N, C-alpha and C positions, 0 to 999 in steps of 0.2 A: 266658604269652608276654609278653615285655616287662617293664618294671619293674625295680627294683634287684635285681641278682643273678640275673635270669632271662634266658634266651636271647630274642632278638628275632625269630628265625625258627624255624619248625618244618619239618623235612624229613620228609614223611609217606610211609611205604611200607605194604604190606599186600597181601593177595590180591585178585585181580580179583573184583568184586562185594562187596568187604569194607566199603564205605561211605566211601571216601576222598573222592570228589566230593561226597557228601551232607554230610560233615562240613565241607568248605570252604564250601558254600552256607549251612549252618546258622550257622557263625561269622559270615559276612558279614551275614546277615539279622538275627541276634541283635544285632549292633552297631548296625545301622540302627534296630531297635526300641528299643534302649536310649537312643540319642541323640535320638529323638523323644519320649521319655518314656513309651513303651508298655510293657506287661508283656512279660517275656522268658521263654522256656521253660527256666528254671533256678531252683534253690532259692536260690542267691545268685550275684551277678555283680560282678566288679570289673574295670574297664577304663579305658584312657586314651582321650580323645577323638581321633578321626582326622579329617583334613580331607577325604580322598577314599578310596574303596574301588575298587581295580582288580582285575578278574577276567578271567583268560584260561582259558577252559574250552570243551570241545567241539571239533568239527571241521566245517568247512564250506568250500566253495569259492565263487568268484565268477566263474562262467563268462563272463558277458557282458563282464566287465572283463578277461578273460584271466588271472585270478589263481587259481593252484592252491591246494589246501588248505594246503599247507605255507607258501606265500607269505602267505596270509591270517593264518596262525598267527604268522609272523615280524612282519608288519606290526602286529598287535595287541600283540605283545611289545615292539616298538619304541616304540609309544605309551606303554606302561607305563614303560619305562626312561627315556624323556625327560620324563615328566610327574610321576612319583611323587616325593614329598618324604619327609623323615624322619618326618613325622607321618601318613603314609599307611599303609593296609593293602593288601597285595598278595596275591592268591590265584592261584597258577599250578597248573593241573591237567595233569600229564603232558606238560610242555613237551618238544618234540623228537620226539614219536612219529610225526610225519608224514614222517620221512626215515630214512636208514640208522641203525643202532645207533651207529656211531662218530661220525657227524655229530651225531645227536640228543643223545648223551651229552655231547659236547664243548660244544655250544651250551647245554644245560641247566646244566652246571657253570659255564660262563662267566657266564650270566645270574644264577645264584645268587650267585656271588662279587661281581658288580657290585652287586646289591641289598643284600647284607649289608655289604660294605666301603665302597662309595661312597655309595649312597642312604641306607643305615642306617635303613630303614623296618621296620615290623612285617610279617611275612609267613608264609604257609602255602604249601609247595611239595611237592605230591604227585608221586611218580615211581615207575616200575618199573625205573629204573636203579639197581640195588642197589649197584653199585660206587661210584656217586656218593655214596650215603648212607653207606656204610661208610668211604670214604676222606676225606670232607669233615670235617676236624678243625678246629673253630672253636668257641670258647666262646660265640659269638653264635648258634650253631645247635644246636637240640635235635633228636635223632632220636626219632621216635615211629612207631608202626604201629597199624593196626586189628587187634585181636586175633582169633585164630581157633584152633580145635582141629583137628589133622590126624590122621586114622586111615587104616587100610588097608581098601580095599573089594574088590569083585570083580575078579579078575585081577591083584591086587597093586597096583591103582591107588590113588593118594591120594584120600581123600574129606575135604573141608574143611567144618567147621561154623563159620559166621560168628558171631562174638560181638558185633560192632558196638560195640566198646569201645576207646577211645583208650588206648594202653598205651605206656610208655617203651621205647625201643630200636628197632632196625631189624628188619624182617621179612626172612628170608633168601631167600624165593621169592615168586613171584606166583601160583603154582598155576593156571596157565592151562589145563592139561589137565583140571582139575576142572570148570571152566566149560564146556569142550567136552563133557564128559560130561553136564552139566546141559542142554546144548543139544540132546542127542540124537545126537551124532556116533557112527557105528558103532563097536562095541567093537574091531574089528581096527585101525581108524584110531587110536583112543585108545591102544591098546597100542603101536603103532609110534611115535606121538608121544611117549609116555612114555619109550621107549627112546632116542629122539633127544634128549629133554630131559636125560636122565642123561648121555649122551655130551657134550652141549654144556657141562653143568656141570663135568664132569671136565676138559674141554679148557680151560675158563675158569680153573679152579683151577690148572692147570699154568702157564698164562700169568701168573697173578698171582705164583706162586712165582718164575718166571723173571725177572720185571720189578720185583719189590718194592723193589729198591734203586735203580731208575732214577729220575732226577729227572723230576717232572711239570711241566706248563706253569706258568710263573710267573703270579701274579695280574695283573701288568701286561700280559702277552700276552693273557690272557683279557679284560681290560678293553678293550684295543685292538680285539680281535675284535668285541666287543659294540658299541663305539662306531661301528665301521665298519658293522656290521649295521644299526643303526637310522638311521645317516646315509644309507645306500644306499636303504633303504625309504622314508624321508621324501622324499628327492630324487626317487625314482620317482613318488611320489604327486603332488608339485607339478609335475613336468615332464611327466608323462604318457608318458614314453618307456619302454614296457614292456620292449622288447628289451634296452635298455641296463641297466635295473634288474635284470632276470633274470640278465644276464651278470655284473654286479657281485655279485649275491647268490651266484652260483656260486663266484666268487673267494673270498668270505668263507667259504663252505662248505668249500672246499678247504683253507683255512688251519685251520679248525676240525678238519677230518679229520686234518691233519698233527699237530696238537696232541694229538688223541686217540691216534694211533698211537704218538707218543713217550711217552705215559703208560703 
């Protein structure tokens, strides 16, 4: 990642429980260890110095301040976008999962564009939005996934063996039903979920074929959306007007949703 001829950003996909979040943490911790002169968990390591490491990971709300999980997620993202430099490392873990698929994917794609094109920093961007990974064509972005082996188990359900190995390319699915099986969800529920998953995938494929020639949102539209996003969040922080801040956040969400629908 980074360096002459290498992509500066990695978009990371893979199955649930495949090790994406762990890899992000490991990279950040390894860089810290290297920069303080400590031993690192690697046979060899080559890296560029970074001025700061920004991590957006996990989900939490702030009830006493009236901030939902999604608002906290956006506020932390806004801080990253306004503070990162080209010498920073940014690690974003499943950005956009706190809202609808259309809103979340639009915001995730816009943030990725902004970091890659405007900030031009190093970064790791894990996501379950497979459309984002497949359609993001940029030589500054490398597609990778956490490897796994998929077989057929009882009732025709997919059983996933996690290999915990970073591999080139994009993973086609998240295999969430497999995690539901590991969690002990009843077999009848798993079977129904698997059928629904197949239906959704077929519907998604048809939509892709129907819209493949349609123009997607321009990068400038995406940049404008993101600038508005962190401007709103920062203004809300300083002014303390939660109602106004939430109202303007919804306006930005509606714009992002419209961009996603056009895509």
